[in-house]
All heavy atoms as TSV, in Angstrom:
chain	resi	resn	atom	element	x	y	z
A	1	MET	N	N	25.363	-9.235	11.531
A	1	MET	CA	C	23.994	-8.954	11.851
A	1	MET	C	C	23.073	-9.915	11.107
A	1	MET	O	O	23.266	-10.179	9.931
A	1	MET	CB	C	23.663	-7.517	11.462
A	1	MET	CG	C	22.407	-6.995	12.054
A	1	MET	SD	S	22.368	-5.193	11.938
A	1	MET	CE	C	20.656	-4.965	12.162
A	2	PRO	N	N	22.044	-10.498	11.781
A	2	PRO	CA	C	21.182	-11.477	11.115
A	2	PRO	C	C	20.268	-10.823	10.079
A	2	PRO	O	O	20.003	-9.617	10.143
A	2	PRO	CB	C	20.375	-12.069	12.258
A	2	PRO	CG	C	20.373	-11.025	13.311
A	2	PRO	CD	C	21.669	-10.308	13.185
A	3	LYS	N	N	19.811	-11.658	9.191
A	3	LYS	CA	C	18.844	-11.192	8.188
A	3	LYS	C	C	17.523	-10.887	8.853
A	3	LYS	O	O	17.157	-11.546	9.837
A	3	LYS	CB	C	18.632	-12.242	7.114
A	3	LYS	CG	C	19.827	-12.477	6.219
A	3	LYS	CD	C	19.467	-13.504	5.180
A	3	LYS	CE	C	20.664	-13.748	4.268
A	3	LYS	NZ	N	20.341	-14.764	3.271
A	4	LEU	N	N	16.794	-9.901	8.348
A	4	LEU	CA	C	15.499	-9.542	8.901
A	4	LEU	C	C	14.402	-10.227	8.092
A	4	LEU	O	O	14.509	-10.351	6.859
A	4	LEU	CB	C	15.296	-8.039	8.845
A	4	LEU	CG	C	16.211	-7.202	9.742
A	4	LEU	CD1	C	15.967	-5.735	9.477
A	4	LEU	CD2	C	15.965	-7.507	11.185
A	5	LYS	N	N	13.365	-10.676	8.769
A	5	LYS	CA	C	12.232	-11.271	8.079
A	5	LYS	C	C	11.342	-10.178	7.529
A	5	LYS	O	O	11.138	-9.152	8.166
A	5	LYS	CB	C	11.412	-12.138	9.038
A	5	LYS	CG	C	12.058	-13.458	9.359
A	5	LYS	CD	C	11.070	-14.339	10.096
A	5	LYS	CE	C	11.686	-15.698	10.322
A	5	LYS	NZ	N	10.743	-16.594	11.030
A	6	THR	N	N	10.814	-10.417	6.349
A	6	THR	CA	C	9.829	-9.502	5.750
A	6	THR	C	C	8.503	-9.671	6.486
A	6	THR	O	O	8.106	-10.802	6.779
A	6	THR	CB	C	9.629	-9.848	4.249
A	6	THR	OG1	O	10.895	-9.728	3.604
A	6	THR	CG2	C	8.646	-8.893	3.619
A	7	ASN	N	N	7.836	-8.583	6.780
A	7	ASN	CA	C	6.523	-8.650	7.429
A	7	ASN	C	C	5.517	-9.229	6.435
A	7	ASN	O	O	5.349	-8.687	5.326
A	7	ASN	CB	C	6.134	-7.240	7.865
A	7	ASN	CG	C	4.811	-7.221	8.587
A	7	ASN	OD1	O	3.760	-7.350	7.975
A	7	ASN	ND2	N	4.853	-7.052	9.902
A	8	SER	N	N	4.856	-10.314	6.822
A	8	SER	CA	C	3.950	-11.013	5.905
A	8	SER	C	C	2.768	-10.174	5.466
A	8	SER	O	O	2.334	-10.233	4.313
A	8	SER	CB	C	3.426	-12.300	6.566
A	8	SER	OG	O	4.485	-13.197	6.781
A	9	GLY	N	N	2.219	-9.355	6.386
A	9	GLY	CA	C	1.108	-8.490	6.034
A	9	GLY	C	C	1.529	-7.411	5.046
A	9	GLY	O	O	0.783	-7.065	4.143
A	10	ALA	N	N	2.737	-6.899	5.229
A	10	ALA	CA	C	3.220	-5.829	4.362
A	10	ALA	C	C	3.493	-6.327	2.952
A	10	ALA	O	O	3.196	-5.628	1.977
A	10	ALA	CB	C	4.482	-5.204	4.949
A	11	LYS	N	N	4.038	-7.511	2.827
A	11	LYS	CA	C	4.359	-8.011	1.479
A	11	LYS	C	C	3.100	-8.283	0.662
A	11	LYS	O	O	3.144	-8.284	-0.567
A	11	LYS	CB	C	5.278	-9.219	1.532
A	11	LYS	CG	C	4.704	-10.492	2.036
A	11	LYS	CD	C	5.787	-11.565	2.095
A	11	LYS	CE	C	5.254	-12.842	2.700
A	11	LYS	NZ	N	6.334	-13.812	2.958
A	12	LYS	N	N	1.964	-8.507	1.347
A	12	LYS	CA	C	0.707	-8.705	0.639
A	12	LYS	C	C	0.067	-7.379	0.251
A	12	LYS	O	O	-0.735	-7.318	-0.677
A	12	LYS	CB	C	-0.265	-9.486	1.516
A	12	LYS	CG	C	0.159	-10.914	1.805
A	12	LYS	CD	C	-0.691	-11.513	2.881
A	12	LYS	CE	C	-0.090	-12.830	3.376
A	12	LYS	NZ	N	-0.746	-13.345	4.560
A	13	ARG	N	N	0.392	-6.310	0.950
A	13	ARG	CA	C	-0.273	-5.026	0.763
A	13	ARG	C	C	0.495	-4.049	-0.113
A	13	ARG	O	O	-0.095	-3.173	-0.734
A	13	ARG	CB	C	-0.512	-4.369	2.126
A	13	ARG	CG	C	-1.604	-5.010	2.916
A	13	ARG	CD	C	-1.652	-4.447	4.323
A	13	ARG	NE	N	-2.824	-4.889	5.051
A	13	ARG	CZ	C	-2.948	-6.065	5.654
A	13	ARG	NH1	N	-1.939	-6.916	5.619
A	13	ARG	NH2	N	-4.038	-6.401	6.278
A	14	PHE	N	N	1.803	-4.164	-0.157
A	14	PHE	CA	C	2.640	-3.188	-0.867
A	14	PHE	C	C	3.368	-3.857	-2.047
A	14	PHE	O	O	3.650	-5.029	-2.012
A	14	PHE	CB	C	3.684	-2.574	0.055
A	14	PHE	CG	C	3.119	-1.831	1.228
A	14	PHE	CD1	C	3.415	-2.226	2.512
A	14	PHE	CD2	C	2.289	-0.747	1.052
A	14	PHE	CE1	C	2.898	-1.544	3.606
A	14	PHE	CE2	C	1.757	-0.059	2.138
A	14	PHE	CZ	C	2.072	-0.463	3.421
A	15	ALA	N	N	3.654	-3.032	-3.057
A	15	ALA	CA	C	4.447	-3.494	-4.189
A	15	ALA	C	C	5.397	-2.381	-4.616
A	15	ALA	O	O	5.064	-1.192	-4.515
A	15	ALA	CB	C	3.534	-3.853	-5.358
A	16	LEU	N	N	6.582	-2.757	-5.043
A	16	LEU	CA	C	7.566	-1.776	-5.481
A	16	LEU	C	C	7.352	-1.434	-6.948
A	16	LEU	O	O	7.042	-2.318	-7.759
A	16	LEU	CB	C	8.983	-2.341	-5.310
A	16	LEU	CG	C	9.636	-2.173	-3.964
A	16	LEU	CD1	C	11.004	-2.847	-3.956
A	16	LEU	CD2	C	9.795	-0.719	-3.585
A	17	THR	N	N	7.542	-0.171	-7.278
A	17	THR	CA	C	7.494	0.251	-8.678
A	17	THR	C	C	8.911	0.191	-9.238
A	17	THR	O	O	9.870	-0.019	-8.483
A	17	THR	CB	C	6.959	1.684	-8.804
A	17	THR	OG1	O	7.870	2.583	-8.155
A	17	THR	CG2	C	5.566	1.834	-8.210
A	18	GLY	N	N	9.037	0.419	-10.514
A	18	GLY	CA	C	10.354	0.394	-11.158
A	18	GLY	C	C	11.266	1.506	-10.658
A	18	GLY	O	O	12.480	1.318	-10.625
A	19	SER	N	N	10.673	2.616	-10.281
A	19	SER	CA	C	11.490	3.754	-9.812
A	19	SER	C	C	11.775	3.690	-8.325
A	19	SER	O	O	12.382	4.593	-7.766
A	19	SER	CB	C	10.775	5.063	-10.145
A	19	SER	OG	O	9.507	5.104	-9.494
A	20	GLY	N	N	11.303	2.600	-7.642
A	20	GLY	CA	C	11.608	2.440	-6.233
A	20	GLY	C	C	10.560	2.967	-5.284
A	20	GLY	O	O	10.709	2.888	-4.085
A	21	LYS	N	N	9.461	3.510	-5.805
A	21	LYS	CA	C	8.380	3.960	-4.958
A	21	LYS	C	C	7.549	2.749	-4.529
A	21	LYS	O	O	7.672	1.669	-5.097
A	21	LYS	CB	C	7.499	4.963	-5.679
A	21	LYS	CG	C	8.214	6.264	-6.003
A	21	LYS	CD	C	7.330	7.186	-6.809
A	21	LYS	CE	C	8.103	8.444	-7.198
A	21	LYS	NZ	N	7.356	9.258	-8.124
A	22	ILE	N	N	6.695	2.930	-3.528
A	22	ILE	CA	C	5.895	1.834	-3.009
A	22	ILE	C	C	4.422	2.071	-3.324
A	22	ILE	O	O	3.885	3.103	-2.955
A	22	ILE	CB	C	6.108	1.676	-1.485
A	22	ILE	CG1	C	7.584	1.450	-1.202
A	22	ILE	CG2	C	5.300	0.511	-0.959
A	22	ILE	CD1	C	7.938	1.460	0.258
A	23	LYS	N	N	3.812	1.116	-4.030
A	23	LYS	CA	C	2.406	1.197	-4.384
A	23	LYS	C	C	1.559	0.609	-3.280
A	23	LYS	O	O	1.973	-0.340	-2.595
A	23	LYS	CB	C	2.126	0.395	-5.662
A	23	LYS	CG	C	2.390	1.126	-6.927
A	23	LYS	CD	C	1.749	0.442	-8.129
A	23	LYS	CE	C	2.030	-1.031	-8.225
A	23	LYS	NZ	N	1.558	-1.616	-9.483
A	24	ARG	N	N	0.327	1.129	-3.129
A	24	ARG	CA	C	-0.624	0.608	-2.152
A	24	ARG	C	C	-2.018	0.717	-2.720
A	24	ARG	O	O	-2.250	1.451	-3.691
A	24	ARG	CB	C	-0.540	1.369	-0.835
A	24	ARG	CG	C	-0.969	2.830	-0.979
A	24	ARG	CD	C	-1.069	3.536	0.337
A	24	ARG	NE	N	-1.431	4.921	0.177
A	24	ARG	CZ	C	-2.679	5.373	0.041
A	24	ARG	NH1	N	-3.700	4.539	0.069
A	24	ARG	NH2	N	-2.924	6.662	-0.091
A	25	LYS	N	N	-2.943	-0.003	-2.133
A	25	LYS	CA	C	-4.353	0.090	-2.512
A	25	LYS	C	C	-5.045	1.113	-1.631
A	25	LYS	O	O	-4.581	1.435	-0.534
A	25	LYS	CB	C	-5.041	-1.270	-2.318
A	25	LYS	CG	C	-4.525	-2.378	-3.215
A	25	LYS	CD	C	-5.141	-2.276	-4.566
A	25	LYS	CE	C	-4.737	-3.494	-5.408
A	25	LYS	NZ	N	-5.161	-3.363	-6.777
A	26	HIS	N	N	-6.171	1.637	-2.090
A	26	HIS	CA	C	-6.972	2.551	-1.285
A	26	HIS	C	C	-7.848	1.772	-0.315
A	26	HIS	O	O	-8.261	0.640	-0.601
A	26	HIS	CB	C	-7.882	3.376	-2.183
A	26	HIS	CG	C	-7.186	4.524	-2.849
A	26	HIS	ND1	N	-6.874	5.682	-2.185
A	26	HIS	CD2	C	-6.732	4.671	-4.104
A	26	HIS	CE1	C	-6.272	6.518	-3.023
A	26	HIS	NE2	N	-6.169	5.934	-4.193
A	27	ALA	N	N	-8.144	2.380	0.814
A	27	ALA	CA	C	-9.061	1.793	1.789
A	27	ALA	C	C	-10.499	2.150	1.395
A	27	ALA	O	O	-10.730	2.894	0.426
A	27	ALA	CB	C	-8.744	2.334	3.171
A	28	PHE	N	N	-11.468	1.620	2.120
A	28	PHE	CA	C	-12.909	1.920	1.957
A	28	PHE	C	C	-13.508	1.387	0.654
A	28	PHE	O	O	-14.442	1.960	0.140
A	28	PHE	CB	C	-13.163	3.453	2.095
A	28	PHE	CG	C	-12.606	4.038	3.331
A	28	PHE	CD1	C	-11.534	4.922	3.268
A	28	PHE	CD2	C	-13.118	3.723	4.564
A	28	PHE	CE1	C	-11.010	5.493	4.407
A	28	PHE	CE2	C	-12.610	4.299	5.717
A	28	PHE	CZ	C	-11.540	5.171	5.642
A	29	LYS	N	N	-13.023	0.298	0.140
A	29	LYS	CA	C	-13.565	-0.262	-1.109
A	29	LYS	C	C	-14.028	-1.703	-0.929
A	29	LYS	O	O	-14.237	-2.422	-1.886
A	29	LYS	CB	C	-12.521	-0.160	-2.225
A	29	LYS	CG	C	-12.993	-0.552	-3.619
A	29	LYS	CD	C	-13.607	0.598	-4.349
A	29	LYS	CE	C	-14.398	0.194	-5.556
A	29	LYS	NZ	N	-13.709	-0.494	-6.607
A	30	ARG	N	N	-14.193	-2.175	0.323
A	30	ARG	CA	C	-14.498	-3.584	0.564
A	30	ARG	C	C	-15.998	-3.850	0.740
A	30	ARG	O	O	-16.520	-4.813	0.204
A	30	ARG	CB	C	-13.745	-4.090	1.798
A	30	ARG	CG	C	-12.253	-4.110	1.624
A	30	ARG	CD	C	-11.848	-5.258	0.726
A	30	ARG	NE	N	-10.415	-5.237	0.545
A	30	ARG	CZ	C	-9.792	-5.933	-0.386
A	30	ARG	NH1	N	-10.475	-6.683	-1.216
A	30	ARG	NH2	N	-8.481	-5.857	-0.507
A	31	HIS	N	N	-16.655	-3.041	1.541
A	31	HIS	CA	C	-18.077	-3.294	1.826
A	31	HIS	C	C	-18.752	-1.970	2.096
A	31	HIS	O	O	-18.111	-0.912	2.112
A	31	HIS	CB	C	-18.236	-4.276	2.995
A	31	HIS	CG	C	-17.681	-3.782	4.283
A	31	HIS	ND1	N	-18.424	-3.450	5.357
A	31	HIS	CD2	C	-16.386	-3.520	4.654
A	31	HIS	CE1	C	-17.644	-3.029	6.347
A	31	HIS	NE2	N	-16.406	-3.069	5.953
A	32	ILE	N	N	-20.084	-2.029	2.296
A	32	ILE	CA	C	-20.921	-0.837	2.453
A	32	ILE	C	C	-20.698	0.104	1.262
A	32	ILE	O	O	-20.424	1.288	1.397
A	32	ILE	CB	C	-20.658	-0.103	3.792
A	32	ILE	CG1	C	-20.552	-1.094	4.934
A	32	ILE	CG2	C	-21.801	0.876	4.083
A	32	ILE	CD1	C	-20.201	-0.460	6.269
A	33	LEU	N	N	-20.838	-0.450	0.069
A	33	LEU	CA	C	-20.562	0.319	-1.148
A	33	LEU	C	C	-21.823	1.017	-1.687
A	33	LEU	O	O	-21.710	1.860	-2.568
A	33	LEU	CB	C	-19.969	-0.585	-2.227
A	33	LEU	CG	C	-18.608	-1.202	-1.857
A	33	LEU	CD1	C	-18.202	-2.197	-2.910
A	33	LEU	CD2	C	-17.539	-0.148	-1.690
A	34	THR	N	N	-22.992	0.656	-1.183
A	34	THR	CA	C	-24.220	1.200	-1.738
A	34	THR	C	C	-24.363	2.697	-1.458
A	34	THR	O	O	-24.918	3.410	-2.293
A	34	THR	CB	C	-25.451	0.462	-1.184
A	34	THR	OG1	O	-25.343	0.431	0.244
A	34	THR	CG2	C	-25.507	-0.946	-1.711
A	35	LYS	N	N	-23.890	3.141	-0.320
A	35	LYS	CA	C	-24.027	4.568	0.022
A	35	LYS	C	C	-22.932	5.446	-0.570
A	35	LYS	O	O	-23.020	6.638	-0.503
A	35	LYS	CB	C	-24.082	4.753	1.539
A	35	LYS	CG	C	-22.835	4.323	2.281
A	35	LYS	CD	C	-22.921	4.651	3.775
A	35	LYS	CE	C	-23.791	3.687	4.504
A	35	LYS	NZ	N	-23.690	3.820	5.959
A	36	LYS	N	N	-21.912	4.829	-1.169
A	36	LYS	CA	C	-20.817	5.599	-1.762
A	36	LYS	C	C	-21.149	5.887	-3.213
A	36	LYS	O	O	-21.733	5.059	-3.911
A	36	LYS	CB	C	-19.515	4.807	-1.664
A	36	LYS	CG	C	-19.053	4.677	-0.224
A	36	LYS	CD	C	-17.855	3.780	-0.062
A	36	LYS	CE	C	-17.583	3.625	1.415
A	36	LYS	NZ	N	-17.124	2.290	1.754
A	37	THR	N	N	-20.751	7.046	-3.663
A	37	THR	CA	C	-21.055	7.441	-5.048
A	37	THR	C	C	-20.180	6.643	-6.024
A	37	THR	O	O	-19.113	6.151	-5.662
A	37	THR	CB	C	-20.787	8.944	-5.266
A	37	THR	OG1	O	-19.410	9.199	-5.062
A	37	THR	CG2	C	-21.632	9.769	-4.305
A	38	THR	N	N	-20.644	6.557	-7.270
A	38	THR	CA	C	-19.897	5.862	-8.304
A	38	THR	C	C	-18.547	6.528	-8.503
A	38	THR	O	O	-17.530	5.845	-8.703
A	38	THR	CB	C	-20.712	5.880	-9.621
A	38	THR	OG1	O	-22.016	5.410	-9.350
A	38	THR	CG2	C	-20.052	4.990	-10.647
A	39	LYS	N	N	-18.525	7.862	-8.463
A	39	LYS	CA	C	-17.264	8.590	-8.626
A	39	LYS	C	C	-16.268	8.243	-7.535
A	39	LYS	O	O	-15.088	8.045	-7.807
A	39	LYS	CB	C	-17.556	10.096	-8.615
A	39	LYS	CG	C	-16.353	10.964	-8.818
A	39	LYS	CD	C	-16.746	12.440	-8.810
A	39	LYS	CE	C	-15.549	13.343	-8.956
A	39	LYS	NZ	N	-15.938	14.749	-8.922
A	40	GLN	N	N	-16.755	8.146	-6.315
A	40	GLN	CA	C	-15.880	7.807	-5.190
A	40	GLN	C	C	-15.306	6.391	-5.329
A	40	GLN	O	O	-14.113	6.166	-5.150
A	40	GLN	CB	C	-16.651	7.940	-3.874
A	40	GLN	CG	C	-15.802	7.684	-2.638
A	40	GLN	CD	C	-16.610	7.779	-1.351
A	40	GLN	OE1	O	-17.837	7.941	-1.391
A	40	GLN	NE2	N	-15.955	7.641	-0.227
A	41	LYS	N	N	-16.180	5.449	-5.679
A	41	LYS	CA	C	-15.747	4.066	-5.836
A	41	LYS	C	C	-14.741	3.928	-6.982
A	41	LYS	O	O	-13.790	3.166	-6.899
A	41	LYS	CB	C	-16.949	3.167	-6.073
A	41	LYS	CG	C	-17.798	2.976	-4.813
A	41	LYS	CD	C	-18.936	2.009	-5.051
A	41	LYS	CE	C	-20.098	2.648	-5.779
A	41	LYS	NZ	N	-21.312	1.825	-5.780
A	42	ARG	N	N	-14.969	4.672	-8.054
A	42	ARG	CA	C	-14.085	4.612	-9.206
A	42	ARG	C	C	-12.696	5.156	-8.854
A	42	ARG	O	O	-11.676	4.598	-9.248
A	42	ARG	CB	C	-14.706	5.395	-10.358
A	42	ARG	CG	C	-14.011	5.173	-11.702
A	42	ARG	CD	C	-14.842	5.759	-12.837
A	42	ARG	NE	N	-15.164	7.163	-12.638
A	42	ARG	CZ	C	-16.408	7.647	-12.523
A	42	ARG	NH1	N	-17.454	6.836	-12.567
A	42	ARG	NH2	N	-16.628	8.921	-12.363
A	43	SER	N	N	-12.664	6.256	-8.087
A	43	SER	CA	C	-11.366	6.839	-7.712
A	43	SER	C	C	-10.599	5.969	-6.712
A	43	SER	O	O	-9.378	5.987	-6.674
A	43	SER	CB	C	-11.554	8.234	-7.131
A	43	SER	OG	O	-12.232	8.181	-5.896
A	44	LEU	N	N	-11.326	5.164	-5.921
A	44	LEU	CA	C	-10.685	4.270	-4.983
A	44	LEU	C	C	-10.113	3.010	-5.662
A	44	LEU	O	O	-9.318	2.305	-5.051
A	44	LEU	CB	C	-11.679	3.836	-3.896
A	44	LEU	CG	C	-12.151	4.912	-2.920
A	44	LEU	CD1	C	-13.248	4.366	-2.047
A	44	LEU	CD2	C	-10.997	5.417	-2.079
A	45	THR	N	N	-10.500	2.763	-6.899
A	45	THR	CA	C	-10.027	1.600	-7.626
A	45	THR	C	C	-8.552	1.697	-7.963
A	45	THR	O	O	-7.831	0.720	-7.944
A	45	THR	CB	C	-10.852	1.429	-8.927
A	45	THR	OG1	O	-12.205	1.237	-8.562
A	45	THR	CG2	C	-10.370	0.242	-9.731
A	46	HIS	N	N	-8.088	2.896	-8.267
A	46	HIS	CA	C	-6.715	3.091	-8.718
A	46	HIS	C	C	-5.723	2.986	-7.577
A	46	HIS	O	O	-6.042	3.321	-6.445
A	46	HIS	CB	C	-6.560	4.451	-9.411
A	46	HIS	CG	C	-7.560	4.679	-10.502
A	46	HIS	ND1	N	-7.594	3.890	-11.630
A	46	HIS	CD2	C	-8.591	5.543	-10.614
A	46	HIS	CE1	C	-8.590	4.286	-12.420
A	46	HIS	NE2	N	-9.216	5.310	-11.804
A	47	ASP	N	N	-4.530	2.483	-7.876
A	47	ASP	CA	C	-3.483	2.376	-6.871
A	47	ASP	C	C	-2.959	3.747	-6.504
A	47	ASP	O	O	-3.082	4.707	-7.263
A	47	ASP	CB	C	-2.314	1.540	-7.400
A	47	ASP	CG	C	-2.676	0.076	-7.527
A	47	ASP	OD1	O	-3.683	-0.335	-6.916
A	47	ASP	OD2	O	-1.974	-0.659	-8.214
A	48	ALA	N	N	-2.381	3.840	-5.312
A	48	ALA	CA	C	-1.791	5.074	-4.823
A	48	ALA	C	C	-0.334	4.801	-4.455
A	48	ALA	O	O	0.081	3.648	-4.365
A	48	ALA	CB	C	-2.558	5.591	-3.614
A	49	ILE	N	N	0.406	5.869	-4.255
A	49	ILE	CA	C	1.799	5.764	-3.837
A	49	ILE	C	C	1.857	6.074	-2.344
A	49	ILE	O	O	1.171	7.001	-1.871
A	49	ILE	CB	C	2.687	6.769	-4.615
A	49	ILE	CG1	C	2.576	6.503	-6.141
A	49	ILE	CG2	C	4.129	6.714	-4.171
A	49	ILE	CD1	C	3.166	5.201	-6.601
A	50	VAL	N	N	2.651	5.325	-1.619
A	50	VAL	CA	C	2.825	5.552	-0.179
A	50	VAL	C	C	3.452	6.925	0.019
A	50	VAL	O	O	4.388	7.310	-0.697
A	50	VAL	CB	C	3.698	4.452	0.444
A	50	VAL	CG1	C	4.069	4.775	1.880
A	50	VAL	CG2	C	2.984	3.123	0.396
A	51	ALA	N	N	2.930	7.685	0.987
A	51	ALA	CA	C	3.428	9.037	1.247
A	51	ALA	C	C	4.901	8.980	1.708
A	51	ALA	O	O	5.343	7.989	2.273
A	51	ALA	CB	C	2.575	9.701	2.317
A	52	ARG	N	N	5.618	10.082	1.462
A	52	ARG	CA	C	7.039	10.130	1.830
A	52	ARG	C	C	7.274	9.913	3.301
A	52	ARG	O	O	8.249	9.264	3.692
A	52	ARG	CB	C	7.639	11.482	1.412
A	52	ARG	CG	C	8.043	11.533	-0.048
A	52	ARG	CD	C	8.820	12.786	-0.315
A	52	ARG	NE	N	8.151	13.960	0.257
A	52	ARG	CZ	C	8.630	15.191	0.232
A	52	ARG	NH1	N	9.746	15.437	-0.382
A	52	ARG	NH2	N	7.961	16.190	0.776
A	53	VAL	N	N	6.377	10.419	4.173
A	53	VAL	CA	C	6.575	10.289	5.602
A	53	VAL	C	C	6.400	8.831	6.067
A	53	VAL	O	O	6.953	8.453	7.095
A	53	VAL	CB	C	5.609	11.189	6.401
A	53	VAL	CG1	C	5.942	12.638	6.197
A	53	VAL	CG2	C	4.161	10.911	6.045
A	54	ASP	N	N	5.664	8.016	5.301
A	54	ASP	CA	C	5.441	6.624	5.665
A	54	ASP	C	C	6.370	5.655	4.922
A	54	ASP	O	O	6.415	4.470	5.226
A	54	ASP	CB	C	3.989	6.233	5.351
A	54	ASP	CG	C	3.008	7.065	6.141
A	54	ASP	OD1	O	3.304	7.380	7.308
A	54	ASP	OD2	O	1.954	7.417	5.590
A	55	GLU	N	N	7.122	6.188	3.935
A	55	GLU	CA	C	7.956	5.338	3.109
A	55	GLU	C	C	9.019	4.587	3.905
A	55	GLU	O	O	9.242	3.388	3.681
A	55	GLU	CB	C	8.642	6.200	2.040
A	55	GLU	CG	C	8.517	5.623	0.634
A	55	GLU	CD	C	9.073	6.582	-0.394
A	55	GLU	OE1	O	10.293	6.751	-0.434
A	55	GLU	OE2	O	8.278	7.153	-1.145
A	56	LYS	N	N	9.645	5.242	4.848
A	56	LYS	CA	C	10.725	4.631	5.631
A	56	LYS	C	C	10.186	3.415	6.394
A	56	LYS	O	O	10.807	2.345	6.374
A	56	LYS	CB	C	11.305	5.653	6.597
A	56	LYS	CG	C	12.479	5.142	7.403
A	56	LYS	CD	C	13.024	6.209	8.325
A	56	LYS	CE	C	14.152	5.667	9.190
A	56	LYS	NZ	N	14.630	6.662	10.151
A	57	GLN	N	N	9.035	3.575	7.046
A	57	GLN	CA	C	8.473	2.476	7.824
A	57	GLN	C	C	8.043	1.329	6.919
A	57	GLN	O	O	8.238	0.153	7.235
A	57	GLN	CB	C	7.251	2.964	8.613
A	57	GLN	CG	C	6.618	1.938	9.499
A	57	GLN	CD	C	7.551	1.406	10.567
A	57	GLN	OE1	O	8.405	2.100	11.076
A	57	GLN	NE2	N	7.411	0.130	10.906
A	58	ALA	N	N	7.477	1.628	5.738
A	58	ALA	CA	C	7.073	0.582	4.820
A	58	ALA	C	C	8.273	-0.208	4.301
A	58	ALA	O	O	8.222	-1.435	4.175
A	58	ALA	CB	C	6.305	1.185	3.652
A	59	LYS	N	N	9.378	0.486	4.041
A	59	LYS	CA	C	10.592	-0.185	3.561
A	59	LYS	C	C	11.170	-1.095	4.633
A	59	LYS	O	O	11.693	-2.175	4.351
A	59	LYS	CB	C	11.611	0.835	3.095
A	59	LYS	CG	C	11.277	1.415	1.733
A	59	LYS	CD	C	12.349	2.325	1.205
A	59	LYS	CE	C	11.975	2.778	-0.192
A	59	LYS	NZ	N	12.993	3.675	-0.759
A	60	ILE	N	N	11.095	-0.674	5.904
A	60	ILE	CA	C	11.563	-1.524	6.998
A	60	ILE	C	C	10.718	-2.793	7.074
A	60	ILE	O	O	11.259	-3.903	7.205
A	60	ILE	CB	C	11.513	-0.747	8.336
A	60	ILE	CG1	C	12.596	0.338	8.352
A	60	ILE	CG2	C	11.691	-1.685	9.521
A	60	ILE	CD1	C	12.476	1.331	9.493
A	61	LEU	N	N	9.396	-2.657	6.940
A	61	LEU	CA	C	8.504	-3.808	6.973
A	61	LEU	C	C	8.753	-4.769	5.808
A	61	LEU	O	O	8.613	-5.977	5.953
A	61	LEU	CB	C	7.052	-3.359	6.975
A	61	LEU	CG	C	6.543	-2.662	8.238
A	61	LEU	CD1	C	5.170	-2.102	7.995
A	61	LEU	CD2	C	6.509	-3.628	9.400
A	62	LEU	N	N	9.149	-4.200	4.677
A	62	LEU	CA	C	9.399	-5.022	3.494
A	62	LEU	C	C	10.824	-5.584	3.488
A	62	LEU	O	O	11.204	-6.347	2.570
A	62	LEU	CB	C	9.159	-4.205	2.220
A	62	LEU	CG	C	7.720	-3.832	1.936
A	62	LEU	CD1	C	7.642	-2.833	0.804
A	62	LEU	CD2	C	6.882	-5.071	1.654
A	63	GLY	N	N	11.626	-5.217	4.453
A	63	GLY	CA	C	12.998	-5.697	4.544
A	63	GLY	C	C	13.925	-5.048	3.552
A	63	GLY	O	O	14.925	-5.630	3.147
A	64	LEU	N	N	13.637	-3.832	3.152
A	64	LEU	CA	C	14.467	-3.119	2.178
A	64	LEU	C	C	15.485	-2.197	2.843
A	64	LEU	O	O	16.381	-1.702	2.186
A	64	LEU	CB	C	13.577	-2.299	1.231
A	64	LEU	CG	C	12.553	-3.097	0.432
A	64	LEU	CD1	C	11.614	-2.174	-0.306
A	64	LEU	CD2	C	13.268	-4.040	-0.522
A	65	LYS	N	N	15.350	-1.959	4.157
A	65	LYS	CA	C	16.291	-1.077	4.853
A	65	LYS	C	C	16.844	-1.789	6.076
A	65	LYS	O	O	16.167	-2.527	6.726
A	65	LYS	CB	C	15.613	0.205	5.284
A	65	LYS	CG	C	15.631	1.237	4.206
A	65	LYS	CD	C	15.588	2.626	4.800
A	65	LYS	CE	C	15.970	3.624	3.751
A	65	LYS	NZ	N	16.009	4.946	4.198
């Protein structure tokens, strides 16, 4: 079976943690920030973990499965 190419968009958006989970950034932090509260913007700064239901698809895109 041939090797699979890693999806270029996915490799820029996701990163693997040491325990094998997939890190991602939050959405809604690029523009139109004036109407968002400071608390909301601050919470969007931190990385998140990809949900379990989406993990399989993300791993396929990253060429891990």
